[in-house]
C-alpha positions in Angstrom: -0.3 -0.2 -0.1 1.3 3.5 -0.9 -0.2 6.1 1.6 0.8 9.7 2.2 -1.5 10.8 5.2 -2.2 14.1 5.9 -2.3 14.8 9.5 -5.5 17.1 9.7 -7.7 13.7 8.7 -6.7 11.9 11.4 -9.0 13.3 14.2 -10.0 12.4 17.6 -12.2 9.7 18.6 -14.9 12.5 20.2 -14.6 14.5 17.0 -15.9 11.5 14.9 -18.3 10.1 17.1 -19.4 14.1 17.0 -19.3 13.9 13.3 -21.0 10.6 12.9 -23.5 10.6 15.0 -24.8 14.0 13.5 -25.2 12.3 10.2 -26.8 9.7 11.5 -29.8 12.0 13.1 -29.9 14.1 9.8 -30.1 10.9 8.0 -33.4 10.3 10.2 -34.8 13.6 11.3 -34.2 16.0 8.5 -36.7 15.8 5.2 -35.4 14.7 2.1 -31.9 15.7 2.8 -31.8 12.7 4.9 -32.2 10.3 2.4 -29.3 11.5 0.3 -27.0 11.4 3.4 -28.8 7.7 3.8 -27.1 7.3 0.4 -23.8 8.4 1.2 -23.5 7.1 4.6 -21.5 3.8 3.1 -19.0 6.6 1.3 -18.2 8.5 4.9 -17.6 5.5 7.0 -15.7 3.8 4.6 -13.4 7.1 4.1 -13.1 7.1 8.2 -12.8 3.7 8.7 -9.8 3.6 6.0 -8.3 7.2 7.5 -9.2 7.1 11.1 -9.5 3.6 12.1 -12.0 0.5 11.3 -12.4 0.0 15.1 -12.5 3.6 16.1 -15.0 4.3 13.4 -17.1 0.9 14.0 -17.1 1.9 17.9 -18.4 5.9 17.1 -21.1 4.3 14.6 -22.8 2.1 16.9 -23.1 4.2 19.4 -24.6 6.7 17.7 -27.3 4.4 16.2 -27.7 3.2 19.7 -28.5 6.7 20.6 -30.9 7.4 17.9 -32.6 3.9 18.8 -33.4 4.7 22.3 -34.0 8.5 21.1 -36.8 7.4 18.8 -38.2 4.7 21.1 -38.8 7.4 23.8 -40.4 9.7 20.8 -42.3 7.0 19.5 -40.6 7.9 16.2 -40.7 5.7 13.3 -36.9 6.0 12.3 -35.7 4.0 9.5 -33.0 2.4 12.0 -32.8 -0.8 9.9 -31.8 1.4 6.6 -29.2 3.3 8.7 -28.1 0.3 10.3 -27.5 -1.8 7.0 -26.0 0.9 5.2 -23.8 1.9 7.9 -22.5 -1.4 8.4 -22.2 -1.8 4.5 -19.6 1.1 4.3 -17.7 -0.5 7.2 -17.7 -4.0 5.4 -15.9 -1.9 2.7 -13.4 -0.2 4.6 -12.5 -3.3 6.6 -12.2 -5.5 2.7 -10.0 -2.1 1.4 -7.7 -2.4 4.5 -7.3 -6.3 3.9 -6.3 -5.6 0.3 -9.1 -7.7 -1.0 -9.7 -7.4 -4.6 -12.5 -5.0 -6.1 -14.9 -7.6 -6.7 -14.7 -9.0 -3.1 -15.0 -5.3 -1.9 -18.1 -4.5 -4.2 -19.6 -8.0 -3.7 -19.7 -8.8 -0.2 -20.9 -5.3 0.9 -23.6 -5.8 -1.7 -24.4 -9.1 -0.5 -25.3 -7.6 3.1 -27.5 -5.2 2.1 -29.6 -7.7 -0.2 -29.9 -10.2 2.7 -31.1 -7.5 4.8 -33.5 -6.4 2.9 -34.9 -10.5 2.4 -34.9 -10.6 6.3 -36.9 -7.1 6.2 -39.7 -8.8 3.9 -39.3 -12.2 5.5 -40.0 -10.9 9.1 -42.4 -8.1 8.2 -44.7 -10.8 6.5 -44.4 -13.1 9.3 -45.6 -10.1 11.4 -48.4 -9.3 9.0 -49.2 -12.7 8.6 -48.9 -12.6 4.8 -46.8 -14.4 2.1 -43.2 -12.3 1.9 -44.3 -12.2 -1.9 -47.5 -10.4 -1.3 -45.5 -7.9 0.9 -43.2 -6.9 -2.1 -46.4 -6.7 -4.1 -48.0 -4.2 -1.3 -44.7 -2.0 -0.8 -44.7 -1.9 -4.7 -48.2 -0.7 -4.8 -47.8 1.6 -2.3 -45.1 3.3 -4.1 -46.4 3.8 -7.3 -49.6 5.0 -5.9 -47.5 7.6 -4.2 -44.9 8.6 -7.3 -48.8 8.8 -9.3 -49.7 11.4 -6.4 -46.1 13.3 -6.7 -46.4 13.0 -10.8 -50.2 14.5 -10.5 -48.5 17.8 -8.8 -45.8 18.2 -11.3 -46.4 20.1 -14.5 -46.8 17.1 -16.5 -49.0 16.5 -19.3 -52.7 15.4 -18.1 -52.5 12.5 -20.7 -49.2 11.6 -19.3 -50.6 11.3 -15.8 -53.7 9.7 -17.2 -51.4 7.1 -19.1 -49.9 6.5 -15.6 -53.0 5.8 -13.7 -54.8 4.0 -16.5 -51.6 1.5 -16.6 -51.0 1.4 -13.1 -51.5 -2.4 -12.9 -49.6 -3.3 -15.3 -46.8 -1.0 -13.9 -47.0 -3.0 -10.8 -47.1 -6.2 -11.9 -44.1 -5.5 -14.3 -42.2 -3.9 -10.9 -43.0 -6.9 -8.9 -42.1 -9.5 -11.4 -38.8 -8.0 -11.9 -37.7 -6.9 -8.3 -35.5 -9.5 -7.7 -33.2 -7.8 -10.3 -34.1 -4.5 -8.6 -32.5 -5.2 -5.4 -29.1 -6.7 -6.6 -28.8 -4.0 -9.1 -30.1 -1.3 -6.7 -27.6 -3.1 -3.5 -24.9 -3.5 -6.1 -24.7 0.1 -7.7 -25.1 1.9 -4.4 -22.0 -0.2 -3.0 -20.3 0.8 -6.2 -21.1 4.6 -6.5 -19.9 5.0 -2.5 -16.9 3.3 -3.3 -16.1 5.2 -6.2 -16.5 8.3 -4.2 -14.4 7.3 -1.0 -11.7 6.2 -3.7 -11.7 9.5 -5.3 -11.9 11.6 -1.9 -9.2 9.2 -0.4 -6.8 9.6 -3.9 -7.0 14.0 -3.3 -5.9 13.1 0.0 -2.7 11.2 -0.9 -4.1 8.2 -0.3 -3.8 5.1 -2.4 -4.4 1.5 -2.7 -3.2 -0.2 -5.4 -5.9 -2.7 -5.8 -8.2 0.5 -6.4 -6.0 2.0 -9.3 -6.9 -1.2 -11.3 -10.6 -0.5 -11.1 -10.4 1.0 -14.8 -9.1 -2.3 -16.0 -11.9 -4.4 -14.4 -13.6 -7.4 -16.3 -16.5 -9.1 -16.1 -15.7 -13.4 -16.1 -16.1 -14.5 -18.9 -18.7 -17.4 -18.3 -21.3 -14.5 -17.4 -21.5 -14.2 -21.2 -23.2 -17.9 -21.7 -25.9 -16.7 -18.4 -26.4 -13.6 -20.6 -27.2 -16.0 -23.9 -29.0 -18.5 -22.3 -31.4 -16.1 -20.1 -32.0 -14.0 -23.3 -32.8 -17.3 -25.3 -35.2 -18.0 -22.4 -37.3 -15.4 -23.4 -39.2 -17.0 -26.3 -40.1 -19.7 -24.0 -43.8 -19.3 -22.9 -43.9 -20.5 -19.1 -44.3 -17.9 -16.7 -41.9 -19.3 -14.4 -39.0 -19.9 -17.0 -39.9 -16.1 -17.7 -39.5 -14.5 -14.3 -36.3 -16.5 -13.5 -35.0 -15.6 -16.9 -36.0 -11.8 -16.9 -33.9 -11.2 -13.7 -30.9 -13.0 -14.5 -30.9 -11.6 -17.5 -31.4 -7.9 -15.8 -28.7 -8.7 -13.7 -26.1 -9.9 -16.4 -26.7 -6.6 -18.5 -26.2 -4.6 -15.2 -22.7 -6.3 -15.1 -21.7 -5.7 -18.4 -23.0 -2.0 -18.0 -20.4 -1.6 -15.1 -17.8 -3.2 -17.2 -18.8 -0.8 -20.0 -18.2 2.1 -18.1 -15.0 0.8 -16.7 -13.7 0.9 -20.2 -15.5 4.5 -20.6 -13.5 5.2 -17.5 -9.9 4.0 -19.0 -10.8 5.6 -22.3 -11.1 9.4 -20.2 -8.2 8.4 -18.4 -5.8 7.5 -21.4 -7.0 10.5 -23.3 -6.8 13.2 -20.2 -10.3 14.4 -20.7 -11.5 17.0 -18.3 -13.6 16.3 -15.0 -16.1 18.3 -16.5 -16.7 16.7 -19.5 -16.4 13.1 -17.4 -19.4 13.6 -14.9 -21.2 15.8 -17.7 -21.3 12.4 -19.8 -22.0 10.0 -16.7 -24.8 13.0 -16.1 -26.5 12.4 -19.0 -26.5 8.4 -18.7 -28.2 8.8 -15.4 -30.7 11.0 -17.0 -31.1 9.9 -20.6 -31.2 5.7 -19.5 -31.3 4.7 -23.0 -27.5 5.7 -23.4 -27.0 2.8 -21.2 -27.6 0.7 -24.2 -24.7 1.1 -25.7 -22.3 0.9 -22.5 -23.8 -2.4 -22.0 -22.7 -3.3 -25.6 -19.8 -2.0 -25.0 -19.1 -4.1 -22.0 -20.6 -7.1 -23.7 -18.5 -6.8 -27.2 -15.2 -5.9 -24.6 -14.9 -9.8 -24.7 -13.9 -10.0 -28.3 -12.8 -6.9 -29.2 -10.8 -5.5 -26.3 -11.4 -2.0 -26.3 -8.9 -0.8 -23.4 -5.8 -2.7 -25.2 -7.0 -0.6 -28.2 -6.6 2.6 -26.6 -3.5 1.7 -25.3 -2.3 1.7 -28.9 -4.2 4.3 -30.1 -2.1 6.0 -27.7 1.1 5.0 -28.0 0.8 5.7 -31.7 -0.2 9.1 -30.7 
């Protein structure tokens, strides 16, 4: 590990506790902004766990979480304690795996599996309390989310026909989202971990803390056997069977997401090799987030990289230049 720490980063435990506690309580009590802080909580704990020590950061988070838990119970306030605990532990797990010099794949996969397991436990436990099937609870949550989004859209300056389209097709939307819910959980968990890891890695790099296994992120490639899962799951769409379609569609979406990550790694490699300004890089990523259809060519780049090896081509082109 190459590491050059600046002294102001390594803060005392009390300062760390105050900072983490303020963030945790903001997640619970500040509307809207708290949701943003919740998503960024793994990055904050990943950074502090790496800089200020994993044990010290873990203790600070657990004390903050227990304080929130007891205060919420005393005030009878429905704080998102499960979500806060899950995201916080995921960030600490990222830090621990980084400190142990684990590979990028493990740093991303293990915290993602932890979040997925927490979501599964949440629905299984919630369904048992309500005396219903976990899958019914999933449908219930998706139906409530769709209803809430339609209400929000009705207050926004959208065209009346667009709002009516959502209302008329509400049940189809609910059924479609319910069918791909497993893939949505896997993709969302992995994307949250991936984004927090990238943000934390960049902040660490700016402060002179560099971990060798993190610098090779732009060279990441998906295992070659995944292409067969992609082909087979895509081919099973042509079989008219409800159960087969359910499993194949979820597996296909997850493999597409894997190739999306590989495509983004190739794009990042291209940006670095050509020294593209940061502003243009962030603008490109913003356009991908806003215009989701741009993800299709990124997925295609990740998929065809198996045969083309774009990064090798970029290196040759750079050497020629």
